N, C-alpha and C positions, 0 to 999 in steps of 0.2 A: 422582210423582202430585200433582196439585193437590187440595187439600181444600176442600170448600165451607164457608162460614160455618155455625156452629152454629145450631140452632133455638132461639128464645126465646119465652116466653109472649107472646101478642098478635101474633105474626108472621102474615103472610098466607101461606096454603098454596094454591098453584095446583093445579087438577085438570085433567088431560089425558086424552083418550081417543084414543090413537094406533093402536088396533087395531079390535076389534069394537064394534058399536053398544051403547048403554047405555039403561037404563030410568030415567026421572025419579024414580020412587019410591025406588029403591035409592040413587040419588045423593043424594036429599034426606036419607035416613036416615044415610048416610055423612057428609054435611056436618054434621048435628046432632051426631054423635059427635066430629067434628073441633072443633066449637065447645066441646063438653064438655071436651076436652083443653086448651082455652085458646088456640086458634088461629082465624084467620078464613079460611074457605074462599072461594076465588074461582074463577070459571070463566066462559066465554063461552057464550051461549045456543046458539051453533053446535055445541056439544058433543053436542046431541041429533039432529043431522042424520044421515041414513042414505044410504048408497050400497051397494046390495045388502046384504051382511052387515057392512059396515064402518061406522065412526063418521064418515061423510061421505067426501068425496073425499080423495085423497092431498094435494092442495093445502091443503085445510082443516086436515088433521091436521099437516102440516109447519108451516104458519103458526102453529097453536096452540102447538106446542112451542117454536118459535123465539121467539115473542112472550113466552111465559112465562119462558124463560131470559133474555131481554133486559130484562124488567121489574125495575127496581131494588127495587120494593116487595114483590116475591114472593120469599120466602126458601126455599121448598121446592116441589117438584113431585111430586105423588103420582098415579100412574095410576089411572084409574077402574076399569079391568079389562084383561084380556088378550084372549084369543080368537084372532084371526088378523088380520094386516095390517101389522105393523111392518116387515116386509121391504120393502114398497113405499117406505118412507121413507129407506132407507139411501143411495140415490144422489141424494136430493133435499135432505135436511136439511143445513144449513150447520154443519159441526162446529166451525168457528171461533167461531160464536155460543156454543156450549156451552163451548168452551175459554176464551173471554173472560169468561164469566159463570158460573163454577163455582157450582153450588148443589145442594142435596140433591135427588136424583132417585130415586124408589122404584117398584118394580114386580116382577113375576115372570111366569112362563109365557111367552107370546109376547113380552113386554117384555124377555126375556133378550136378544133380538136387539139392542135399543138399549143395554142395560147393557154388553154386550161391545163394541159399536161405540164407545160413549163412552169406555170404559176404554182400548181399544186405540188410538184415534185422537185423542181429546181429553185423555187422561191425567187424567181427573177421577174421583175416588172416587165411587161410587154405591152403591145399597142394594137388596138383594133382600129384599122384605118385603111387608107387607099393602097391599092396594089398596082403594080407597074403596067400591065397590059389592059387593065379594066378601068382605071381611074386616072392614073398619072399620065397615061398616053393621050387622054382626051382633054380637049380644051374645057376648062371649068370643072374638071372632074374631081379636083381635090380642094379642100378648104385649107388655105395657107396659114390662116391665123392659128388654128388649133395645132397644125403640124409644127409650127415654130414654137408655140407655147409648150407643147408636150416634149418635143425632141431637143429644144435648145435650153430648157431648164428654167422656165419661169417659176417664181416662187409660189404663186397662186394665180388662178385664172378661172373663168367660168363660161358656161353657155347659158344664155338667157332666152326666154321665149320672146319672140317678136315676129313680125310678118316675114322677114327674110329667112329666119331659121326654120319656121314651120313647127317649132317645138312648143308644146302647151301642156298645162296641167289638167288632169281628169279626176284626181282625188287629193284632197288637202292633207297636208302634214309636213313634218320636217324631220330629217334623220341624218345620221352620219354612219358611214361604213366604207369598207374597201370596195372600190369599183371593180366589177367582175362580170363576166358573161360572154355574150357573143351570139351566134346564130342559134335560134331556138331549136331547130331541127337537129343540129349537131349536139346540143346539150342533152336533149332527150335521148338521142342515140347512144349516149355514154352510159345511161342507166343500166344497172345490172351487170356492168363489166368491171374489170379491175381498174379501169381508168375513169370511173364515175366522177363527174365534176363536183367540186366542193364550194359552196357559196354561203358558209356560215358568216353571219354579221356583215353581209355584203349589201351594197347598193347594186342591184342586179340589172344589167343591161341586156335586153332581149330584142332581137330583130330577125326578120326572115323575108323571103321573097316568094311571090306566087303561091302562097298557101291560102286556101279558102278559109273563111272565118270558122267554120266548124272544125277544120283541121287545127287551127290555132287553139280553139277551145279544147280539143282533145289533148293537145300537147301540154297545155297549161294544167289541165286536170291530171295528166300523168305526173307532172312535177309535184302537184299537190298530194296525190295519192302515194307518191314515193317519199313524202316528207322533205322535199328539197326546198320548200318555201317557208318552212316553219321559222327559221331564224334569219330570214331576209329582212333587212331594215327598210328598203324601199325598192321600187321597180321603175325603170325607165325603158320605154319601148322605142324602137327605131322608127324609121319612116314606114316600114311594113309595106314595101313596094308591091303593087298588084295583088294584095291580099284581100280580094273581094270575091263574092259568090257570083254576082252579076251586077250590071250597071243599074238594075231596077230593084235591088234589094232594099227593103224598108227598115233597115237597121244599119248601124255603123260597127266597125270593128271595136271601137271604144266601148259600145254597149256590151259586146261579147266579153271583152276583157274585164269590165267592171262586174259583170254578173259572176264570172268565175272566181274573181279575186276579192269579192266584197267582204269576205270574212277575215281577211288578213290584217286589216286595220293598219296599213302602211301607205305612205304617199306614193302616188303613181303619176307618171308623166308620159307623154306620147309624142312621137314625131321627131325624135332627135336623129339627125341625118348622118348616121355612121353605118358602114357596111353596104348593103344593097340599097342604093339611093339613086335618085334622078340626077343629082348634081352635087358638087362641092362636098365630097366625102370628108366627114369630120374625124380627126384622130383622137381617140380616147385612150388614156393610159390605164391599163388594168393592173391592180395590185397596189394602188396608192389610196390614201385617205380622201374621201369625197363627202360632200354634203348635198342632199337633195331637199329643196324647198318648193312646196306647191301651195298656192293660195288662189282658188278659183282657176281661171285659165292661165294665170301667171306661174311660170316654173323657172327654176334655176338649178343647174347642176354645177357645183363649185368643186374644183380640184384644189385641195388644201395644202399640197406640198409639191415640191419639184418631183418629177417622175424620172429624172436622170441625175447623175452625180457630176 
């Protein structure tokens, strides 16, 4: 895996909208926060274009990403939001531009499609974490500790279960593997396409929003039936925001997960707050060596190497 250069105070941070259209007010708020963090946000006015529910045409969105990757003065690219539309870019974007210009690329939700694409085909480490109009713009929307650890180049760091994190273990075990994954719905949507995700020997991170437990069950079963979990070393679930059938259901999503995955014999943890979250979105580096340890309700996801150079 190629590692992008680390982020330094004063660096330019490019903002891209590869999926749904965005609102100027939310972008302005996010840019103000980026400045407060010590960086210079840059974007093109075309980012506000609309084509149906997309942030402009496919051509505009492809050109925006390729240009930001190619710009020597831009050190990181943070997506403005997800929504829908990155699948249109897969056959159009020049992966060689990404490969030749490795740099920090951050997003989640629909952006999962690009995260896995760049990991699998450009072999460049990227990041599942806060986006400009959805998290960075909101007070308390991003977890600064993981942002700094991942993007500034800490040698090793970890996320541990405690009351503040909401992260806990649900199946004991210990494993090592490359951290990989994203939004469950997007990973499932890649199956049967030329861009099917690859998670061999991975610690697989899965998260989603507003999917009912039976829908989570169905998607996990689809991954199993497609043999996508055979070589997974461990699984970490996100907060799984609003993934309930009703407030009166007599089972938990953890019950559902354990029943589907009981025969995998891998450690499983739940509640790591990255992606669709209620607060303090955690930045996770995808493509680096990690270690998952679960004992009872105690869990730790350790990042074992710097994710930037």
